[in-house]
N, C-alpha and C positions, 0 to 999 in steps of 0.2 A: 909479274904482269899487272898486278892489281895499281902496282904504283906507277912503273908505264901509264897504263889510263887515266892516273890520276893528273899527270904530269903534261899528258895530252889536253886532259881536258882545261886544264890551267892555261897554258899556253895558249889554248881555241880563246877562253875566255877574255884572256890577257888583247889577244886581237881584236876582238870584237868594241872590246871599251875603247882602244884606238880607235877604230873607226870610227865609234860613235863620236866620244872625245872630239875628234878632228871633223867632224861631219861630212866624214865620207859615206855612211850611212845616216841616213835622218830618222831620227825619229819623228811620231806622230805628235802635232800640237796637244795641248795639254791643256782639258777642261779649265774652264774658269769658273769656278763657286762666288758668289756676290755674298756678301755681306748682308744685303738688304733684297727685297724683291718691290720695285717701286709701283705707288699708287698710280696709274696712268690717266691723267684729268683728259688727255685727250686720246682717243681709240686709235690703233694702229687702222691703217685702210686695210679692208677684211678683201680674199681675193677676189669673192662675186662683181667688189666695185671697180678693181684694177682690169679686170677683166674689158672692161669696157675702153678703157685706154691702152691696151697693152702694146698696140700697135701704133701707136701716138708720139710716145715720148722718146728724145735721145737716150743714144747706148756709144758711148759709156753715158752711165748718168754718177754726176761728180760736184759735189758739194760740202762745202765746211761749216759746223759751227761752231761758234766759240763763246767761251764759259766765263763770267765774268770773273773767275776763280783763275784765270790767264791756261787751262788748258783747252786743248782743243780736239774735234775730231774729223776726221777725211775719209767722206763714205763714197768707194769708188762700185757702183753696178755696174758690172760687167755679164755680155754674153759668157755661157760658157764652152769657150773655144780652145781647142789644146793645137792651135797654129803659131808657131815662133816670129810668122813675119805680120801678124793680126795687127791691124795699130791701133788697139787696146789695150797692149805691152807696152807700146811706150809711152802710152797714155799713164799708165801704172808707173811707169820709173820717172817721169816727169815731176806727177805728186807726189812719190815719197824723195826725191832730192832734194824739193823747193819745201818740202815740211818739216824735215829731219824728225820723224817719231822715234817714241820710246816706248810704245807697243803697237804690238800689229795682233788684228785678227782676222782670220781666213771663215771661210765654212769647209763644211767640211771635216770627214779627218785623212790625213793624207798615209796610204796602204807605205810597203816595203819601197823604198828610194836608195839608190845606191851610185852616190855622184860620179862615178868615173866612166858609168857606163849610160845613166837615161838623162835627160833633159826635163828639167822641172816645167816648163811649160808643157810642154808635149804631155808627160806623165800626167801634171795634176791641174792644168791651165794656169788661173791669177793666182791661187792658193800657193800652186807651187814657186809662182815668180815672187810673189808676195813672201813668201818661205826663205827664199834663198836671199832677198833682199832683207831679212828679219837677219837672220844667219850671218850674212856677210858684214853689219854693222852693227851685229851683236847689241840686237834689239828682243827685246821680250815679246815670245809668239804663244799666242793662244788658238785654239776653234772659238769662235761665238755661239758655238751649239751646245745645246745640252746635252747633255749625259741622256740616255737613253733609258734608264731608270729616270732620272728626273724628268723626262718628255713624257711619259707614262702616265707617272706619281699626277702627270696636271692633265691628261688626257682622259683616264679612269674616272675623276668624278662627273664627265659625261660622255662617253661611251663605254661599252660593254666590252670584257676581256677576248669574247670572243670577236666579235668586229675590229679591235684594235688587233687585233691577230693575225687577221687577214688581210687590215691596211699594211702595215710592216711587213709581212710575206712578199704582199704583192705589190708595192711600191718598187722593190731592185728588178722584182723579176720582167714591170713592163721595161723595166731599163735596155733585157737584155737586146739583143739582134735576136728575130725570130728562129731565125733557124735553131737558137738556144734553147728556147720556149719549151722545153718543156716536162714532163713531168718528174722527172728527176731532181731537174734544178729547184722547182716547186719545190720537190719536200724539202733540200737540203735546205732553202730558204727559210721555210717554215722552222722545223728545228733550229737554226742561227738566231732567229728572230724570234721566234716563244720563249728562246733560253733566260725567261725573266720572274721574280716570284711573281707578277701580279698576271702577269701573261698565260703562268706554265698549264700548261694540257688542255688550255682552252679549245687549240685546234692541234690534232697530233699528225693527220695524213691528209695528205695534195686532194684527196678523193673528197673531204669535208670542206674543201673550198669550193670543187667542182661542183658537190652537191649545194650546199649554200646559193653561188655564185646563179647557179640555174634557176633556181626560185623564185630570185629576189632581184637578176639582170637579166631576163629569159633574152633580149633581144642581142644581146652582146656575147662575142667569145672571148673568154679571157688568157686563151691561148695567143692573141694578134690583136688583142683589143692597146689603143695607142694613148696613153693617160696625159700628155703634153700639156696643158693646162687647167685640168680638170680628170674626175673620178663621177661613175655613178651613183646617185642615188645618197645612201648614209656614209660611201668611200669619200665621196666629196665633203660632205661635212666634214669627219675627220683630216682630210689634207686642206680644209681652211684653218681650221682650229690646231693641228699640226703647224704648220706656218707662222700661225699669229702666236703661240707655245715659243717657239725658235725666236723669231723675232723681238719678243718682250725680253725673254732673257738676253739677247744680247743690247737691248737698251739698257738693261741691270747694270749690264756689264759697262761698256760708255758712260753712262751717268755717275760711276761709280768711281772710276778712272778720270774723266774730264776732273771733278768734282777734287781729283787729289793733286793738278796741276800738269796732267801727261797731255803728251800729243799722241792720239790713237790713229790709226790708220787700218781701215775695214775694208776690204774686198768681200765682194757678195755678187749671187746674180742678177739679174737687171730688177727683177721684178721687186725686189727687197726694199731699194733703195729708194721708188716716190711713195714705195706704202708707208714706209718709216719716217720720210721727210718733215712731216709736218708736227709728228707726234715726237718727235725728236726736237727738231727747233721749238716746242713752245713748253717742252720739260727743261731745257737747257737753258734759251734764254728767259 
């Protein structure tokens, strides 16, 4: 009996290996660890400044920055849309084909994807399409996000563990449909999002968030609050600092790869592209 279980397990493991090897099942893109953290001479635009132009800039927001080393980066800022017929995906394909990238960077981490069943755009929007293009052309693929541990390490220098735990738990909660915004789902997010050394035991129960929220933001209801491009009070400061930390990490990757002569293709939400533009051009040019 034991021998049979071992054989079945080995067969199952081999089938999974084949599915992964032939990109039938996709792994989430790896994190990229940079060799150095760049000191930025020109700061990234913060979210407060960006909110003044949020409705005025073009979408998709696309530009190219070329280095003296011969490397270059193509920045494609899009709306987070999952409609395969939307024209922004034609723009992505056009710039991909015309620039022949050697490295691709996408926003976020892809979950489970089975290519025989799922459509990459329908499942993961612009990140799904670029992942598909990178796999088809055998291009190195990474997420430009820092790992959660690295992001927390950057933010804990300025914000308390309790406030960060509250932010990280509520951020995905606010993205849920209202009929799924219940105490059980918030509790599950607390347990998942505080499972890091720096945040451990800072908040353990949804009732703690309820109590803190009612004191700090009495005019808002966390069960129905829509974050959109902002949060109340100190949560907004954390949100802004989180975006800046993510963008700084992305720029570190781009700068390192461009100086090695790579052609980098980067997709991101529409807000990131104009916010990093002047910083990136100042750094690379």
